[in-house]
C-alpha positions as a printed Julia matrix, in Angstrom:
73×3 Matrix{Float64}:
 12.87  171.69  -23.98
 15.7   168.84  -23.4
 19.18  169.54  -24.73
 20.39  166.9   -27.22
 23.11  164.95  -26.11
 25.73  163.79  -28.37
 27.24  160.56  -26.93
 31.16  160.43  -28.09
 33.17  157.51  -27.94
 36.66  159.13  -27.85
 37.86  162.09  -25.99
 40.41  164.91  -26.81
 43.58  163.21  -27.2
 42.67  159.68  -27.45
 44.83  157.59  -29.75
 42.69  156.12  -32.62
 43.35  154.36  -36.17
 40.98  154.46  -38.93
 39.7   151.37  -40.61
 41.16  152.16  -44.03
 44.76  153.04  -42.69
 45.52  151.0   -39.64
 49.15  151.79  -39.86
 48.64  155.38  -39.05
 48.16  156.45  -35.55
 45.77  159.48  -35.13
 45.02  161.88  -32.25
 41.57  162.9   -31.51
 41.65  166.76  -31.59
 37.69  167.73  -31.65
 34.54  166.27  -31.82
 31.86  168.39  -33.62
 28.42  167.25  -34.93
 29.26  163.59  -35.05
 32.56  164.08  -36.95
 36.08  163.38  -35.4
 38.96  165.84  -36.47
 41.95  163.96  -35.72
 45.92  164.71  -36.52
 48.48  162.07  -37.56
 50.5   161.59  -34.34
 54.0   162.99  -34.22
 53.33  165.0   -37.79
 52.53  168.58  -37.03
 52.9   169.49  -40.74
 50.08  167.09  -41.93
 46.56  168.35  -42.41
 43.72  167.43  -40.24
 41.7   164.36  -40.82
 37.93  163.86  -40.61
 36.27  160.79  -39.67
 32.98  159.39  -38.56
 32.56  157.4   -35.38
 32.14  154.3   -37.34
 35.31  154.63  -39.44
 37.5   155.05  -35.99
 39.16  152.3   -34.0
 40.64  152.66  -30.73
 44.69  152.25  -30.78
 45.73  149.67  -28.03
 49.56  149.89  -27.47
 51.5   147.39  -29.55
 49.06  145.11  -30.18
 48.61  144.21  -34.0
 45.77  145.4   -35.97
 44.49  142.02  -36.34
 44.43  141.47  -32.59
 42.69  144.98  -31.97
 40.08  144.08  -34.66
 39.2   140.64  -32.73
 38.93  142.46  -29.31
 36.62  145.08  -30.82
 34.32  142.38  -32.44
């Protein structure tokens, strides 16, 4: 019996941002059952946020979000 392999795009500790709030940088904390659990960077008091893979984009340094969108398309 084959084990189902869940392919994940981001690893624990990767910096990402959500499409709906590109100004907030998130840190991937956990990936379970096709869902990413993220924390807001440098804000330990905030609750964890939950996103699907399609809702996240990789954070690329100081590039503007417009340039990041163009790179990922």
